[in-house]
MIDOSE-1310 file (N, C-alpha, C; in nm, 2 decimals, decimal comma, always signed):
residues 125
meer	+2,33/-1,76/-0,97/+2,31/-1,65/-0,87/+2,18/-1,56/-0,85; +2,11/-1,54/-0,79/+1,96/-1,46/-0,84/+1,99/-1,29/-0,79; +1,94/-1,26/-0,89/+1,98/-1,12/-0,91/+1,86/-1,05/-0,82; +1,95/-0,94/-0,72/+1,86/-0,86/-0,61/+1,84/-0,72/-0,64
hipt	+1,75/-0,67/-0,65/+1,71/-0,54/-0,70/+1,72/-0,45/-0,56; +1,81/-0,34/-0,62/+1,83/-0,24/-0,50/+1,70/-0,14/-0,50; +1,62/-0,12/-0,41/+1,51/-0,04/-0,38/+1,56/+0,12/-0,45; +1,44/+0,15/-0,52/+1,45/+0,31/-0,54/+1,41/+0,36/-0,45
vlgt	+1,46/+0,50/-0,41/+1,41/+0,55/-0,29/+1,36/+0,68/-0,36; +1,25/+0,74/-0,32/+1,18/+0,85/-0,36/+1,19/+0,91/-0,23; +1,30/+1,04/-0,21/+1,30/+1,10/-0,08/+1,19/+1,19/-0,02; +1,20/+1,27/+0,05/+1,10/+1,36/+0,15/+1,17/+1,46/+0,06
glrl	+1,03/+1,55/+0,05/+1,10/+1,68/-0,04/+1,08/+1,66/-0,22; +1,07/+1,56/-0,27/+1,07/+1,52/-0,39/+0,85/+1,53/-0,43; +0,87/+1,58/-0,52/+0,74/+1,58/-0,56/+0,72/+1,57/-0,70; +0,65/+1,42/-0,76/+0,70/+1,39/-0,88/+0,52/+1,38/-0,95
vgsi	+0,51/+1,39/-1,06/+0,40/+1,38/-1,15/+0,43/+1,31/-1,26; +0,34/+1,19/-1,29/+0,34/+1,12/-1,39/+0,33/+0,98/-1,40; +0,39/+0,90/-1,42/+0,39/+0,72/-1,39/+0,55/+0,67/-1,38; +0,53/+0,56/-1,28/+0,66/+0,51/-1,30/+0,62/+0,35/-1,29
eseg	+0,70/+0,30/-1,38/+0,71/+0,16/-1,38/+0,85/+0,08/-1,34; +0,91/-0,02/-1,26/+0,99/-0,05/-1,20/+0,97/-0,21/-1,19; +1,07/-0,27/-1,26/+1,10/-0,44/-1,19/+1,13/-0,46/-1,05; +1,18/-0,40/-1,01/+1,22/-0,37/-0,87/+1,15/-0,28/-0,77
piev	+1,17/-0,30/-0,64/+1,10/-0,22/-0,53/+1,13/-0,07/-0,52; +1,01/-0,03/-0,48/+1,05/+0,11/-0,46/+0,99/+0,16/-0,32; +1,07/+0,24/-0,25/+1,05/+0,32/-0,14/+1,00/+0,45/-0,16; +0,88/+0,51/-0,10/+0,82/+0,65/-0,10/+0,83/+0,69/+0,03
hgkl	+0,91/+0,81/+0,02/+0,88/+0,92/+0,15/+0,82/+1,08/+0,11; +0,78/+1,09/-0,03/+0,78/+1,21/-0,06/+0,67/+1,21/-0,11; +0,61/+1,30/-0,19/+0,48/+1,34/-0,23/+0,44/+1,30/-0,40; +0,37/+1,19/-0,42/+0,40/+1,19/-0,59/+0,22/+1,20/-0,66
einl	+0,22/+1,24/-0,73/+0,09/+1,22/-0,85/+0,11/+1,14/-0,95; +0,09/+1,01/-0,92/+0,16/+0,93/-1,03/+0,07/+0,77/-1,02; +0,07/+0,71/-1,18/+0,03/+0,57/-1,13/+0,15/+0,49/-1,13; +0,14/+0,41/-1,05/+0,26/+0,33/-0,98/+0,25/+0,18/-1,01
qcdr	+0,33/+0,11/-1,07/+0,37/-0,04/-1,08/+0,54/-0,06/-1,06; +0,51/-0,16/-0,98/+0,64/-0,22/-0,97/+0,66/-0,33/-0,86; +0,76/-0,43/-0,84/+0,76/-0,52/-0,76/+0,68/-0,53/-0,62; +0,76/-0,43/-0,54/+0,72/-0,39/-0,41/+0,72/-0,27/-0,37
ldms	+0,64/-0,20/-0,28/+0,61/-0,07/-0,26/+0,60/-0,08/-0,11; +0,69/+0,02/-0,06/+0,71/+0,05/+0,10/+0,70/+0,20/+0,12; +0,58/+0,24/+0,16/+0,56/+0,36/+0,20/+0,57/+0,43/+0,33; +0,65/+0,55/+0,34/+0,67/+0,54/+0,47/+0,57/+0,64/+0,54
psae	+0,55/+0,70/+0,67/+0,42/+0,72/+0,71/+0,42/+0,84/+0,69; +0,49/+0,91/+0,62/+0,50/+1,12/+0,55/+0,47/+1,07/+0,43; +0,49/+0,97/+0,35/+0,46/+0,97/+0,20/+0,30/+0,99/+0,17; +0,29/+1,03/+0,07/+0,12/+1,06/-0,02/+0,14/+1,02/-0,16
iign	+0,04/+0,96/-0,19/+0,08/+0,90/-0,38/-0,12/+0,90/-0,38; -0,08/+0,97/-0,51/-0,26/+1,03/-0,56/-0,24/+0,97/-0,68; -0,31/+0,85/-0,71/-0,29/+0,78/-0,82/-0,31/+0,65/-0,82; -0,31/+0,56/-0,89/-0,34/+0,38/-0,88/-0,18/+0,35/-0,88
iavk	-0,21/+0,24/-0,78/-0,11/+0,14/-0,75/-0,11/+0,03/-0,78; -0,01/-0,05/-0,88/-0,02/-0,18/-0,92/+0,10/-0,24/-0,89; +0,08/-0,33/-0,78/+0,21/-0,38/-0,74/+0,20/-0,56/-0,69; +0,31/-0,62/-0,63/+0,30/-0,79/-0,62/+0,27/-0,73/-0,45
hali	+0,35/-0,66/-0,38/+0,36/-0,67/-0,27/+0,32/-0,50/-0,22; +0,27/-0,47/-0,09/+0,26/-0,34/-0,07/+0,25/-0,34/+0,08; +0,32/-0,21/+0,14/+0,34/-0,18/+0,28/+0,30/-0,05/+0,29; +0,17/-0,02/+0,31/+0,11/+0,12/+0,32/+0,11/+0,16/+0,46
rghv	+0,19/+0,29/+0,45/+0,24/+0,34/+0,57/+0,18/+0,52/+0,59; +0,18/+0,53/+0,46/+0,15/+0,69/+0,45/-0,02/+0,71/+0,38; -0,03/+0,78/+0,31/-0,18/+0,83/+0,27/-0,20/+0,82/+0,11; -0,27/+0,73/+0,06/-0,31/+0,70/-0,07/-0,47/+0,76/-0,13
igni	-0,46/+0,81/-0,21/-0,57/+0,86/-0,29/-0,57/+0,80/-0,42; -0,65/+0,70/-0,42/-0,66/+0,62/-0,56/-0,67/+0,46/-0,51; -0,67/+0,37/-0,63/-0,69/+0,24/-0,59/-0,53/+0,14/-0,59; -0,56/+0,07/-0,51/-0,44/-0,02/-0,49/-0,47/-0,16/-0,49
sadt	-0,41/-0,22/-0,60/-0,40/-0,36/-0,65/-0,28/-0,43/-0,66; -0,25/-0,54/-0,54/-0,14/-0,63/-0,54/-0,19/-0,77/-0,47; -0,07/-0,85/-0,46/-0,07/-1,01/-0,41/-0,10/-0,98/-0,25; +0,00/-0,90/-0,19/-0,01/-0,88/-0,07/+0,00/-0,75/-0,01
irva	-0,11/-0,72/+0,05/-0,14/-0,58/+0,08/-0,12/-0,57/+0,26; -0,06/-0,49/+0,28/-0,01/-0,48/+0,45/-0,03/-0,34/+0,47; -0,14/-0,29/+0,55/-0,19/-0,18/+0,57/-0,16/-0,12/+0,70; -0,08/-0,02/+0,74/-0,03/-0,02/+0,89/-0,13/+0,07/+0,96
esar	-0,11/+0,09/+1,09/-0,18/+0,19/+1,15/-0,20/+0,34/+1,11; -0,08/+0,38/+1,06/-0,07/+0,50/+1,00/-0,11/+0,55/+0,89; -0,17/+0,45/+0,81/-0,21/+0,46/+0,66/-0,34/+0,51/+0,64; -0,37/+0,59/+0,56/-0,49/+0,67/+0,53/-0,49/+0,63/+0,36
iegd	-0,61/+0,56/+0,37/-0,65/+0,51/+0,20/-0,78/+0,55/+0,15; -0,79/+0,65/+0,06/-0,93/+0,70/-0,03/-0,91/+0,64/-0,15; -0,99/+0,50/-0,15/-0,98/+0,45/-0,31/-1,01/+0,28/-0,27; -1,03/+0,17/-0,37/-1,05/+0,06/-0,35/-0,95/+0,00/-0,32
ivar	-0,92/-0,12/-0,28/-0,83/-0,24/-0,28/-0,88/-0,33/-0,30; -0,79/-0,43/-0,37/-0,78/-0,54/-0,41/-0,64/-0,66/-0,38; -0,67/-0,69/-0,29/-0,55/-0,81/-0,23/-0,58/-0,96/-0,32; -0,49/-0,96/-0,41/-0,54/-1,13/-0,48/-0,48/-1,21/-0,41
evle	-0,38/-1,22/-0,29/-0,38/-1,29/-0,16/-0,39/-1,30/-0,05; -0,32/-1,16/-0,01/-0,33/-1,16/+0,16/-0,36/-1,02/+0,18; -0,43/-0,98/+0,27/-0,47/-0,82/+0,28/-0,45/-0,84/+0,43; -0,36/-0,74/+0,51/-0,36/-0,70/+0,66/-0,37/-0,60/+0,67
iaeg	-0,48/-0,56/+0,74/-0,52/-0,39/+0,78/-0,49/-0,38/+0,93; -0,41/-0,32/+0,99/-0,36/-0,28/+1,13/-0,47/-0,18/+1,19; -0,48/-0,18/+1,33/-0,59/-0,14/+1,42/-0,55/+0,00/+1,39; -0,63/+0,09/+1,35/-0,61/+0,25/+1,35/-0,58/+0,29/+1,21
arcv	-0,57/+0,21/+1,10/-0,59/+0,21/+1,00/-0,70/+0,32/+0,93; -0,72/+0,38/+0,84/-0,82/+0,43/+0,76/-0,81/+0,38/+0,63; -0,97/+0,33/+0,61/-0,97/+0,31/+0,44/-1,13/+0,32/+0,44; -1,13/+0,43/+0,32/-1,24/+0,46/+0,26/-1,24/+0,42/+0,13
grvk	-1,34/+0,30/+0,11/-1,36/+0,26/-0,04/-1,40/+0,12/-0,01; -1,42/+0,02/-0,15/-1,43/-0,09/-0,14/-1,29/-0,16/-0,11; -1,33/-0,31/-0,05/-1,27/-0,40/-0,04/-1,28/-0,54/-0,10; -1,16/-0,59/-0,17/-1,18/-0,69/-0,19/-1,06/-0,78/-0,20
skqm	-1,06/-0,91/-0,13/-1,00/-1,01/-0,12/-0,96/-1,16/-0,08; -0,90/-1,19/-0,13/-0,90/-1,39/-0,14/-0,87/-1,42/+0,01; -0,78/-1,37/+0,08/-0,78/-1,39/+0,22/-0,75/-1,28/+0,34; -0,80/-1,26/+0,45/-0,81/-1,13/+0,52/-0,72/-1,23/+0,62
krpa	-0,60/-1,15/+0,69/-0,51/-1,25/+0,78/-0,58/-1,16/+0,92; -0,58/-1,30/+0,99/-0,66/-1,28/+1,11/-0,55/-1,33/+1,24; -0,61/-1,25/+1,37/-0,50/-1,28/+1,47/-0,54/-1,45/+1,50; -0,45/-1,49/+1,58/-0,42/-1,64/+1,63/-0,56/-1,65/+1,74
pgvp	-0,60/-1,77/+1,72/-0,73/-1,81/+1,84/-0,66/-1,74/+1,96; -0,77/-1,69/+2,04/-0,73/-1,63/+2,17/-0,69/-1,52/+2,18; -0,64/-1,47/+2,05/-0,59/-1,31/+2,08/-0,72/-1,24/+2,03; -0,71/-1,14/+2,10/-0,83/-1,01/+2,06/-0,83/-0,97/+1,92
qksh	-0,92/-1,00/+1,85/-0,91/-0,92/+1,71/-0,92/-0,78/+1,70; -0,83/-0,74/+1,63/-0,77/-0,61/+1,60/-0,89/-0,56/+1,51; -0,94/-0,40/+1,55/-1,05/-0,35/+1,43/-0,99/-0,28/+1,34; -1,07/-0,24/+1,24/-1,02/-0,15/+1,12/-1,14/-0,06/+1,10
qtva	-1,11/+0,03/+1,04/-1,23/+0,11/+0,98/-1,23/+0,10/+0,84; -1,34/+0,02/+0,76/-1,38/+0,06/+0,65/-1,47/+0,07/+0,60; -1,48/+0,17/+0,51/-1,61/+0,23/+0,47/-1,65/+0,19/+0,35; -1,76/+0,13/+0,28/-1,82/+0,11/+0,12/-1,85/+0,23/+0,07
s	-1,78/+0,29/-0,02/-1,85/+0,36/-0,08/-1,94/+0,35/-0,18
C-alpha cells in the first residue's frame, strides 16, 4: 500500500523565518521568510514567501520573492513572482499573473488549437 503524506498546513497569521524541508506536501497561507524544499507546494493567494523554493510540483497563487525550481510549476492569475523560474518539465502561467525575472522551461503549456492564447507578463531582469 502506498503511503500518502498529509499536507503540512502553514496557516494565516503565521510568520516563520528559516528553512523547511519536507518529504510531503506543504500548503502555505501565511508569510514566510524561508528556503523551502518539499514534494508539493500549494500557496494560497494570501500567502507570501521570501526565499528560494525547490519542489517537485508547485501551485503558486500568492507572492514569491525568490527563485522557484520545480518539475511542474503552475502560476495562477493571482500570483506575483519576483525571481527566476526554472521548470524542469512543465510551466503553466495563467493570464493576469505577474512574473519579473528569468524563465527557463523544458515545455511551456499552451492552449489547444483554436483557443485564444492567454497572455502573461514576463519581464527579463
